[in-house]
C-alpha positions as CSV (number, residue, x, y, z in Angstrom):
1,X,33.0,42.1,-14.1
2,X,33.1,42.8,-10.3
3,X,30.6,40.0,-9.8
4,X,32.8,37.6,-11.8
5,X,35.8,38.6,-9.8
6,X,34.0,38.1,-6.5
7,X,32.8,34.7,-7.6
8,X,36.4,33.8,-8.6
9,X,37.7,34.9,-5.3
10,X,35.0,32.9,-3.5
11,X,35.8,29.8,-5.6
12,X,39.5,30.2,-4.9
13,X,38.7,30.4,-1.2
14,X,36.7,27.2,-1.3
15,X,39.5,25.4,-3.1
16,X,42.0,26.6,-0.5
17,X,39.8,25.4,2.4
18,X,39.4,22.0,0.7
19,X,43.1,21.7,0.2
20,X,43.7,22.8,3.8
21,X,41.4,20.1,5.1
22,X,43.0,17.5,2.9
23,X,46.4,18.5,4.1
24,X,45.2,18.2,7.7
25,X,43.8,14.8,6.9
26,X,47.2,13.8,5.5
27,X,48.9,15.0,8.7
28,X,46.4,12.9,10.8
29,X,47.1,9.8,8.7
30,X,50.9,9.8,8.9
31,X,51.2,9.0,12.6
32,X,48.5,6.3,12.4
33,X,50.4,4.5,9.6
34,X,53.8,4.8,11.3
35,X,52.6,3.9,14.9
36,X,50.4,1.1,13.8
37,X,53.2,-0.5,11.7
38,X,55.5,-0.3,14.8
39,X,52.7,-1.6,17.1
40,X,52.3,-4.8,15.0
41,X,56.0,-5.5,15.1
42,X,56.1,-4.7,18.8
43,X,53.4,-7.0,19.9
44,X,55.1,-9.9,18.2
45,X,58.5,-9.0,19.7
46,X,57.1,-8.8,23.2
47,X,55.1,-12.1,22.7
48,X,58.3,-13.8,21.5
49,X,60.1,-12.7,24.6
50,X,57.2,-14.1,26.7
51,X,57.5,-17.4,24.9
52,X,61.2,-17.6,25.7
53,X,60.6,-17.0,29.4
54,X,57.8,-19.5,29.4
55,X,60.2,-22.0,27.8
56,X,62.5,-21.8,30.8
57,X,59.8,-22.8,33.2
58,X,58.1,-25.4,30.9
59,X,61.1,-27.2,29.6
60,X,61.5,-29.6,32.5
61,X,57.8,-30.4,32.8
62,X,56.6,-33.8,31.5
63,X,52.9,-33.1,31.3
64,X,52.7,-31.8,28.8
65,X,56.2,-32.2,27.4
66,X,57.6,-28.9,26.2
67,X,57.6,-28.6,22.4
68,X,59.2,-25.4,21.0
69,X,57.4,-25.9,17.7
70,X,54.1,-25.1,19.4
71,X,55.3,-21.5,20.0
72,X,53.6,-19.2,17.5
73,X,53.8,-15.4,16.9
74,X,50.8,-13.4,18.2
75,X,50.2,-12.1,14.7
76,X,51.1,-14.3,11.7
77,X,53.1,-12.9,8.9
78,X,50.0,-12.9,6.7
79,X,48.0,-11.1,9.3
80,X,50.7,-8.4,9.5
81,X,51.0,-8.2,5.7
82,X,47.2,-7.6,5.4
83,X,47.3,-4.8,8.0
84,X,50.2,-3.1,6.3
85,X,48.4,-3.3,3.0
86,X,45.3,-1.7,4.5
87,X,47.4,1.1,6.0
88,X,49.2,1.6,2.7
89,X,45.8,1.8,1.0
90,X,44.6,4.4,3.6
91,X,47.7,6.5,2.9
92,X,47.2,6.3,-0.8
93,X,43.5,7.3,-0.4
94,X,44.5,10.4,1.5
95,X,47.3,11.2,-1.0
96,X,44.7,11.0,-3.8
97,X,42.5,13.4,-1.9
98,X,45.4,15.9,-1.4
99,X,46.3,15.8,-5.1
100,X,42.7,16.1,-6.3
101,X,41.9,19.1,-4.1
102,X,45.2,20.6,-5.0
103,X,44.6,20.2,-8.7
104,X,47.7,17.9,-9.1
105,X,47.6,15.1,-11.7
106,X,50.1,12.3,-11.8
107,X,49.8,9.3,-14.2
108,X,52.3,7.4,-12.0
109,X,50.2,8.0,-8.9
110,X,47.0,7.0,-10.8
111,X,48.6,3.8,-11.9
112,X,49.9,2.9,-8.5
113,X,46.6,3.7,-6.8
114,X,44.7,1.6,-9.3
115,X,47.0,-1.4,-8.8
116,X,46.8,-1.0,-5.0
117,X,43.1,-0.6,-5.1
118,X,42.6,-3.8,-7.1
119,X,44.7,-5.7,-4.6
120,X,42.7,-4.3,-1.7
121,X,39.3,-5.1,-3.2
122,X,38.0,-8.2,-1.5
123,X,41.0,-8.4,0.9
124,X,38.8,-7.5,3.8
125,X,37.5,-11.1,4.0
126,X,41.0,-12.2,4.8
127,X,41.4,-9.7,7.6
128,X,41.4,-11.9,10.7
129,X,41.0,-9.9,13.9
130,X,43.6,-10.4,16.6
131,X,42.4,-12.2,19.8
132,X,43.9,-11.9,23.2
133,X,44.4,-14.5,25.9
134,X,43.9,-14.0,29.6
135,X,46.4,-15.1,32.2
136,X,45.0,-16.6,35.5
137,X,47.4,-19.3,36.5
138,X,49.8,-19.5,39.4
139,X,53.3,-20.9,39.2
140,X,54.7,-22.9,42.1
141,X,58.2,-24.3,42.2
142,X,60.0,-25.7,45.2
143,X,57.5,-24.1,47.5
144,X,57.7,-20.7,45.9
145,X,54.5,-19.4,44.4
146,X,54.0,-16.5,42.0
147,X,50.5,-15.5,41.2
148,X,50.2,-14.0,37.7
149,X,48.2,-10.9,37.3
150,X,44.7,-11.7,36.1
151,X,44.0,-9.8,32.9
152,X,40.5,-9.5,31.5
153,X,40.9,-9.9,27.7
154,X,39.4,-7.2,25.5
155,X,36.1,-8.1,23.9
156,X,36.6,-10.0,20.6
157,X,35.6,-8.5,17.3
158,X,32.2,-9.9,16.3
159,X,31.2,-11.2,12.9
160,X,29.1,-8.0,12.3
161,X,32.2,-5.9,13.1
162,X,34.3,-8.2,10.9
163,X,31.8,-7.4,8.1
164,X,32.2,-3.7,8.6
165,X,36.0,-4.1,8.4
166,X,35.6,-6.0,5.1
167,X,33.3,-3.4,3.7
168,X,35.6,-0.5,4.7
169,X,38.6,-2.2,3.1
170,X,36.6,-3.0,0.0
171,X,35.6,0.7,-0.2
172,X,39.2,1.8,0.0
173,X,40.1,-0.6,-2.8
174,X,37.2,0.6,-5.0
175,X,38.1,4.3,-4.5
176,X,41.7,3.7,-5.5
177,X,40.9,1.4,-8.4
178,X,38.7,4.0,-10.1
179,X,39.9,7.5,-11.0
180,X,37.9,10.2,-9.3
181,X,37.1,13.6,-10.7
182,X,37.0,16.7,-8.5
183,X,33.4,17.2,-9.2
184,X,32.7,13.7,-7.7
185,X,34.6,14.4,-4.6
186,X,31.9,15.7,-2.2
187,X,29.6,12.7,-2.8
188,X,32.4,10.2,-2.9
189,X,34.1,11.3,0.3
190,X,30.7,11.5,2.0
191,X,30.1,7.9,0.9
192,X,33.6,6.9,2.2
193,X,33.1,8.7,5.5
194,X,31.2,5.9,7.3
195,X,33.7,3.4,5.9
196,X,36.7,5.4,7.3
197,X,34.8,5.8,10.6
198,X,34.2,2.0,10.9
199,X,37.8,1.2,9.9
200,X,39.2,3.6,12.5
201,X,36.9,2.4,15.3
202,X,37.5,-1.3,14.7
203,X,41.3,-0.8,14.4
204,X,41.0,1.1,17.7
205,X,39.1,-1.9,19.2
206,X,41.9,-4.2,18.0
207,X,44.4,-1.9,19.8
208,X,42.5,-2.8,23.0
209,X,43.2,-6.4,22.2
210,X,46.9,-5.7,21.7
211,X,47.0,-3.8,25.0
212,X,45.4,-6.8,26.7
213,X,47.9,-9.2,25.1
214,X,51.0,-7.1,25.8
215,X,49.9,-6.8,29.4
216,X,49.6,-10.6,29.6
217,X,53.0,-11.1,28.0
218,X,54.9,-8.6,30.1
219,X,53.3,-9.8,33.3
220,X,54.2,-13.4,32.4
221,X,57.8,-12.3,31.8
222,X,58.0,-10.5,35.1
223,X,56.5,-13.4,37.0
224,X,58.8,-15.9,35.4
225,X,61.8,-13.8,36.2
226,X,60.7,-13.3,39.7
227,X,60.2,-17.0,40.2
228,X,63.6,-17.7,38.7
229,X,65.2,-15.4,41.2
230,X,63.4,-16.9,44.2
231,X,64.1,-20.5,43.3
232,X,67.6,-20.4,41.8
233,X,70.9,-20.0,43.7
234,X,73.0,-17.3,42.1
235,X,76.1,-15.4,42.8
236,X,75.1,-12.4,44.9
237,X,76.2,-9.8,42.3
238,X,74.5,-11.7,39.4
239,X,71.3,-12.0,41.5
240,X,71.4,-8.3,42.2
241,X,71.8,-7.5,38.5
242,X,68.9,-9.8,37.6
243,X,66.7,-8.2,40.3
244,X,67.5,-4.8,38.9
245,X,66.0,-5.9,35.6
246,X,62.5,-6.2,37.1
247,X,61.8,-2.4,37.4
248,X,63.1,-2.0,33.8
249,X,60.6,-4.6,32.5
250,X,57.8,-2.9,34.4
251,X,58.8,0.5,32.8
252,X,58.9,-1.1,29.3
253,X,55.4,-2.5,29.9
254,X,54.1,0.9,30.9
255,X,55.7,2.6,27.9
256,X,54.4,-0.1,25.5
257,X,50.9,0.3,26.8
258,X,51.1,4.1,26.6
259,X,52.2,3.9,23.0
260,X,49.2,1.8,22.1
261,X,46.9,4.1,23.9
262,X,48.4,7.0,22.0
263,X,47.8,5.1,18.7
264,X,44.2,4.6,19.7
265,X,43.9,8.3,20.2
266,X,45.5,9.0,16.8
267,X,42.9,6.7,15.1
268,X,40.1,8.6,16.7
269,X,41.7,11.9,15.6
270,X,41.9,10.5,12.0
271,X,38.2,9.6,12.1
272,X,37.2,13.1,13.2
273,X,39.6,14.8,10.7
274,X,38.1,12.8,7.8
275,X,34.6,13.6,9.0
276,X,35.5,17.4,9.1
277,X,36.9,17.1,5.6
278,X,33.7,15.4,4.3
279,X,31.7,18.1,6.0
280,X,33.8,20.9,4.4
281,X,33.1,19.4,1.0
282,X,29.4,19.2,1.7
283,X,29.4,22.8,2.9
284,X,30.9,23.8,-0.5
285,X,28.2,21.8,-2.3
286,X,25.4,21.4,0.3
287,X,22.9,19.7,-2.0
288,X,25.3,17.2,-3.5
289,X,24.6,14.4,-1.1
290,X,20.8,14.4,-1.9
291,X,21.2,15.0,-5.6
292,X,24.0,12.5,-6.3
293,X,23.6,9.8,-3.7
294,X,22.1,7.5,-6.3
295,X,25.0,7.9,-8.7
296,X,28.1,7.8,-6.4
297,X,31.4,6.7,-8.0
298,X,32.3,3.1,-7.8
299,X,34.1,3.6,-4.4
300,X,30.8,3.8,-2.6
301,X,28.0,2.6,-4.9
302,X,28.4,-1.1,-4.4
303,X,29.3,-1.2,-0.7
304,X,25.7,-1.8,0.5
305,X,25.4,-4.9,-1.7
306,X,28.9,-6.0,-0.8
307,X,28.1,-5.7,3.0
308,X,25.0,-7.8,2.7
309,X,26.9,-10.5,0.8
310,X,29.1,-11.1,3.8
311,X,28.5,-13.8,6.4
312,X,25.5,-13.2,8.7
313,X,26.1,-11.5,12.0
314,X,26.5,-13.9,14.8
315,X,23.5,-13.9,17.1
């Protein structure tokens, strides 16, 4: 009887630790979802502002003739929708883990997760990575020259990395589409761990691209405003007010870049927290990975085949 009681207390302690790690994972996921959603909106807002300032200097040029229809958002609506769907899938994945470790069952959650999972499966092929532009030109008007800050664009995401993103998104979809049992959790989460790692790392790399682009856009705005003030006759008070906007633009640029850097750090924290959760599950069942690797649940079992079906890595 004493032995049974001790085993029961041990099992209870293990369950509490699993639930504790799952809750920590949920806490690490929330800021990533919120900040990434804001980041995608912000990069387009800043880019739109840059396009408006560029229009004021390009409008009178004849070669090429300015055409406002050529102005495009940095991220298209479909690109943003895909990213938000992936973030929603990530959040649902973590919610499922919290409920499974906590012994909570919800038919509504199961139905929602299954529906979301099916919509995510295969969506990775449509995930087009963002690409930044560099700014190296100088602007000269009426003898006044403004040299724009040269920005080295962040390294683009390669085809191989694109395949990893697709595989990770596919893995999320498969996890959500098929109901998991608590007994399957150690092996399933272990199988998902490299997918979450790849997803976090590649989203973090895309943040570098957003940083590069926002730097280009803000510097272009500041340069265009500076040129305008140097070449346009204005009322002294109006000119003074316009000049005072320059430090504010520089402050906004600094704040925007800091927010993106913070998001990159949150992505790395999420990666490590998920890894700790997977390790905790393996500690509770140390032989599960070796014994069940050949019979993982659908979330991980087909990912190898799926990855190899993707386009070949660019040489």
